[in-house]
Wavefront OBJ file of the C-alpha trace (Angstrom):
o trace
v -0.001 0.001 -0.001
v 1.386 3.441 -0.904
v 1.871 6.239 1.614
v -1.025 8.156 0.080
v -3.545 5.373 0.571
v -4.606 5.851 4.184
v -7.453 3.540 5.228
v -10.353 4.796 7.294
v -9.529 4.881 11.017
v -5.797 5.163 10.372
v -3.656 8.132 11.319
v -1.635 9.411 8.328
v 1.405 9.993 10.558
v 1.246 7.455 13.374
v -0.312 4.684 11.326
v -3.155 2.336 12.349
v -5.018 3.331 15.469
v -6.122 0.979 18.214
v -9.771 0.013 17.868
v -12.111 -1.447 20.422
v -14.039 -4.573 19.489
v -17.606 -5.413 20.514
v -16.388 -7.525 23.429
v -14.371 -4.603 24.841
v -10.935 -5.840 23.804
v -8.425 -3.629 22.027
v -7.553 -4.907 18.592
v -3.871 -5.208 17.708
v -2.479 -2.528 15.410
v -0.661 -3.345 12.213
v 3.121 -3.071 12.218
v 4.448 -0.329 9.894
v 6.382 -1.454 6.812
v 10.171 -1.705 7.053
v 10.741 1.144 4.618
v 8.314 3.433 6.437
v 9.852 2.581 9.808
v 13.367 3.232 8.479
v 12.308 6.607 7.109
v 10.576 7.637 10.330
v 13.569 6.504 12.393
v 16.050 8.435 10.237
v 13.948 11.606 10.489
v 13.671 11.182 14.251
v 17.410 10.741 14.795
v 18.103 13.833 12.693
v 15.531 15.758 14.752
v 17.051 14.697 18.085
v 20.585 15.521 16.934
v 19.410 18.838 15.473
v 17.941 19.709 18.866
v 21.450 19.716 20.350
v 22.814 21.705 17.399
v 20.060 24.337 17.650
v 20.547 24.692 21.399
v 24.288 25.129 21.010
v 23.842 27.622 18.152
v 21.558 29.762 20.303
v 23.233 29.420 23.689
v 26.887 29.145 22.706
v 26.748 32.347 20.655
v 24.615 34.117 23.295
v 21.742 34.616 20.869
v 19.520 33.418 23.714
v 19.788 32.882 27.456
v 18.947 29.417 28.863
v 15.686 30.410 30.588
v 14.345 32.336 27.597
v 15.339 29.561 25.187
v 13.615 26.930 27.341
v 10.462 29.029 27.708
v 10.081 29.475 23.945
v 10.969 25.817 23.343
v 8.328 24.431 25.701
v 5.609 26.860 24.620
v 6.173 26.200 20.907
v 6.430 22.452 21.574
v 3.108 22.470 23.451
v 1.393 24.420 20.665
v 2.745 22.076 17.979
v 1.666 18.936 19.823
v -1.829 20.293 20.474
v -2.210 21.282 16.824
v -1.258 17.710 15.881
v -3.867 16.348 18.301
v -6.554 18.587 16.822
v -5.604 17.590 13.270
v -5.735 13.898 14.238
v -9.247 14.073 15.645
v -9.581 16.837 18.158
v -9.885 17.016 21.917
v -12.041 14.480 23.755
v -12.622 13.768 27.399
v -11.632 10.114 27.126
v -8.056 10.750 25.943
v -5.164 9.929 28.270
v -3.830 12.833 30.337
v -0.393 13.768 31.568
v 0.503 14.555 35.177
v 2.096 17.417 37.065
v 4.794 15.103 38.413
v 5.837 13.960 34.933
v 5.651 17.563 33.729
v 8.086 18.537 36.481
v 10.642 15.988 35.220
v 10.135 17.267 31.674
v 10.707 20.836 32.856
v 13.796 19.810 34.870
v 15.273 18.136 31.798
v 14.551 21.072 29.483
v 15.993 23.762 31.772
v 19.166 21.838 32.676
v 19.637 20.873 29.006
v 19.726 24.573 28.119
v 22.046 25.599 30.963
v 24.363 22.692 30.154
v 24.787 23.753 26.531
v 26.075 27.149 27.605
v 29.300 25.381 28.576
v 29.538 22.302 26.332
v 30.238 21.582 22.667
v 27.396 19.984 20.713
v 28.713 16.420 20.508
v 30.050 16.386 24.072
v 26.732 17.559 25.486
v 24.775 14.967 23.495
v 27.146 12.194 24.560
v 26.876 13.035 28.276
v 23.111 13.433 27.996
v 22.708 10.087 26.224
v 24.981 8.249 28.670
v 22.996 9.375 31.696
v 19.608 8.785 30.062
v 20.528 5.170 29.311
v 22.227 4.736 32.694
v 19.120 5.980 34.507
v 16.866 3.628 32.570
v 19.181 0.674 33.211
v 19.248 1.449 36.953
v 15.458 1.618 36.848
v 15.455 -1.918 35.470
v 17.710 -3.072 38.315
v 15.341 -1.495 40.815
v 12.464 -3.456 39.269
v 14.361 -6.677 39.858
v 16.195 -7.147 36.553
v 19.613 -8.759 36.988
v 22.228 -8.138 34.263
v 24.543 -10.993 33.324
v 28.297 -10.754 32.692
v 28.149 -9.311 29.166
v 25.799 -6.558 30.289
v 28.116 -5.614 33.163
v 31.066 -5.504 30.763
v 29.156 -3.135 28.494
v 28.158 -0.905 31.398
v 31.736 -0.755 32.730
v 33.036 0.129 29.253
v 30.480 2.934 28.999
v 31.393 4.226 32.450
v 35.113 4.143 31.607
v 34.423 6.155 28.463
v 32.431 8.716 30.440
v 35.215 9.053 33.043
v 37.760 9.522 30.243
v 35.599 12.186 28.594
v 35.385 14.412 31.684
v 38.853 13.636 33.121
v 41.003 16.737 33.692
v 43.126 17.743 30.719
v 43.514 20.258 27.942
v 40.595 18.848 25.940
v 38.361 18.114 28.935
v 34.868 19.673 28.781
v 33.621 22.088 31.428
v 33.041 20.222 34.687
v 30.146 22.538 35.532
v 28.531 21.998 32.167
v 29.095 18.233 32.387
v 27.395 18.031 35.791
v 24.427 20.092 34.591
v 24.040 17.940 31.474
v 24.292 14.814 33.632
v 21.294 16.092 35.620
v 19.498 16.691 32.313
v 20.152 13.073 31.320
v 18.947 11.719 34.667
v 15.742 13.772 34.628
v 14.975 12.838 31.012
v 15.624 9.191 31.891
v 13.155 9.387 34.784
v 10.590 11.091 32.548
v 11.071 8.343 29.959
v 10.647 5.584 32.552
v 7.449 7.198 33.830
v 6.104 7.284 30.275
v 6.892 3.673 29.465
v 3.826 1.779 28.284
v 1.658 4.885 27.882
v -1.219 4.088 25.530
v -1.494 7.592 24.039
v 2.034 9.070 24.074
v 1.257 12.102 21.901
v -1.668 13.197 24.090
v 0.281 12.616 27.292
v 3.355 14.462 25.978
v 1.251 17.408 24.814
v -0.385 17.602 28.236
v 2.962 17.409 30.020
v 4.434 20.138 27.790
v 1.474 22.367 28.625
v 1.834 21.710 32.361
v 5.582 22.455 32.210
v 5.009 25.928 30.736
v 4.027 27.593 34.081
v 7.131 26.084 35.702
v 9.562 27.508 33.184
v 7.618 30.795 33.184
v 8.338 31.172 36.901
v 12.052 30.569 36.297
v 12.041 33.124 33.472
v 10.292 35.637 35.750
v 12.925 35.181 38.472
v 15.719 35.601 35.891
v 13.943 38.439 34.059
v 16.892 40.874 34.317
v 19.137 38.365 32.504
v 16.673 37.325 29.779
v 18.084 37.902 26.316
v 16.522 36.697 23.075
v 17.669 38.053 19.731
v 15.515 37.422 16.638
v 17.933 34.635 15.692
v 17.747 33.134 19.176
v 13.954 33.268 19.093
v 13.906 31.487 15.723
v 16.284 28.779 16.938
v 14.189 28.209 20.068
v 10.998 27.997 17.981
v 12.598 25.428 15.672
v 13.824 23.448 18.678
v 10.382 23.383 20.294
v 8.113 22.899 17.299
v 10.175 20.758 14.915
v 12.980 18.899 16.690
v 11.031 18.439 19.954
v 7.278 18.451 19.252
v 7.234 16.933 15.776
v 10.354 14.879 16.563
v 8.596 13.093 19.441
v 5.568 12.310 17.280
v 7.815 10.817 14.586
v 9.610 8.746 17.225
v 6.373 7.311 18.589
v 5.396 6.392 15.024
v 8.773 4.717 14.415
v 8.564 2.756 17.679
v 5.610 0.780 16.317
v 8.001 -0.977 13.929
v 11.048 -1.283 16.234
v 11.925 -3.816 18.899
v 13.166 -2.558 22.262
v 16.758 -3.370 21.335
v 16.622 -1.674 17.958
v 14.974 1.383 19.454
v 17.765 1.699 22.015
v 20.615 0.931 19.618
v 19.553 3.341 16.863
v 19.697 6.162 19.391
v 23.435 5.537 19.606
v 23.682 7.520 16.386
v 22.334 10.728 17.973
v 25.558 11.898 19.708
v 27.570 11.149 16.555
v 25.134 13.079 14.353
v 25.148 15.958 16.843
v 28.953 16.033 16.901
v 29.078 16.082 13.091
v 26.539 18.915 13.075
v 28.668 20.869 15.545
v 31.794 20.399 13.417
v 30.107 21.322 10.128
v 27.818 24.132 11.275
v 29.631 25.560 14.295
v 33.289 24.755 13.480
v 33.671 22.828 16.729
v 36.722 20.568 17.115
v 36.294 16.814 16.672
v 38.846 15.772 19.304
v 40.473 12.400 19.874
v 39.119 12.442 23.433
v 35.549 12.732 22.119
v 36.099 9.958 19.574
v 37.671 7.498 22.042
v 35.184 8.158 24.829
v 32.304 8.111 22.368
v 33.281 4.681 21.053
v 33.550 3.352 24.608
v 30.257 4.850 25.805
v 28.132 4.062 22.775
v 29.724 0.650 22.222
v 29.343 -0.278 25.882
v 25.691 0.753 26.016
v 25.038 -1.080 22.742
v 26.552 -4.284 24.146
v 24.562 -3.982 27.375
v 21.253 -3.336 25.625
v 21.744 -6.102 23.039
v 22.752 -8.632 25.696
v 19.739 -7.698 27.800
v 17.331 -8.187 24.895
v 18.858 -11.571 24.001
v 18.475 -12.689 27.586
v 14.830 -11.591 27.589
v 14.187 -13.411 24.322
v 15.735 -16.623 25.694
v 13.617 -16.441 28.843
v 10.383 -15.793 26.906
v 8.228 -18.939 26.500
v 7.554 -20.212 22.987
l 1 2 3 4 5 6 7 8 9 10 11 12 13 14 15 16 17 18 19 20 21 22 23 24 25 26 27 28 29 30 31 32 33 34 35 36 37 38 39 40 41 42 43 44 45 46 47 48 49 50 51 52 53 54 55 56 57 58 59 60 61 62 63 64 65 66 67 68 69 70 71 72 73 74 75 76 77 78 79 80 81 82 83 84 85 86 87 88 89 90 91 92 93 94 95 96 97 98 99 100 101 102 103 104 105 106 107 108 109 110 111 112 113 114 115 116 117 118 119 120 121 122 123 124 125 126 127 128 129 130 131 132 133 134 135 136 137 138 139 140 141 142 143 144 145 146 147 148 149 150 151 152 153 154 155 156 157 158 159 160 161 162 163 164 165 166 167 168 169 170 171 172 173 174 175 176 177 178 179 180 181 182 183 184 185 186 187 188 189 190 191 192 193 194 195 196 197 198 199 200 201 202 203 204 205 206 207 208 209 210 211 212 213 214 215 216 217 218 219 220 221 222 223 224 225 226 227 228 229 230 231 232 233 234 235 236 237 238 239 240 241 242 243 244 245 246 247 248 249 250 251 252 253 254 255 256 257 258 259 260 261 262 263 264 265 266 267 268 269 270 271 272 273 274 275 276 277 278 279 280 281 282 283 284 285 286 287 288 289 290 291 292 293 294 295 296 297 298 299 300 301 302 303 304 305 306 307 308 309 310 311 312 313 314 315 316 317 318 319 320
């Protein structure tokens, strides 16, 4: 079936919707085609990497301050997501809602992400963010009773060694302050992701959480009002970050996830720090240092090994 031929009851972006049968059960949705999934995944990875590039372009050149950038990003992201909801069928009382607690974690991620990129290069920031997101989610699994085997521990230790090497003191070491702030961003985004695991209506929930996070970042912007600074270029970059690489990027990711296994979904994200680093080199003339390359290989390779080993173990334990 071509992309233009959208059956009745099917979302043109997210694909087949869940339908309720006469006996009250939810019918299974069709799995997107491989080509469609690959295209959605590629667009999503570019969006996530571009988010780091846009933030660095705005904050590193002082076209925007962190609080102002975050405010515009969350407001534009909320508007974009709600427009998508309205286009897909409008508001209804039965849709799944977000929560103030999840919105707080979303806000905490967004504000620390912005403050971290004041001090860090594009690829370095993305690498630290990714490492702590995955680390937080892995620790969440341990807390739920999951027990990694030897290969998973090896992967985790390799990733940790790469992270230590990245931030170790030296000429090419990134800002310790920026690294700590970005680590907090990774932890908070990881917690937000864990809280959203298994959500039936991710777009609706994300839109609601974005909307709830707006008053939080508004209060921060009000406190820091004397330091707010948004040039026309900074405003444009923040709008692109919120509407395209965040709002639309999340919708594309949810669509891609329908055709990806857990392992593939985790592994493909390994490309985000690399794409962000390339964007920083090409667009911002940032150095592509040996320290970043070595630590990046260790972190991304270690996480990839851990995630793949974990999925294989799950598959072996699953009954036929």
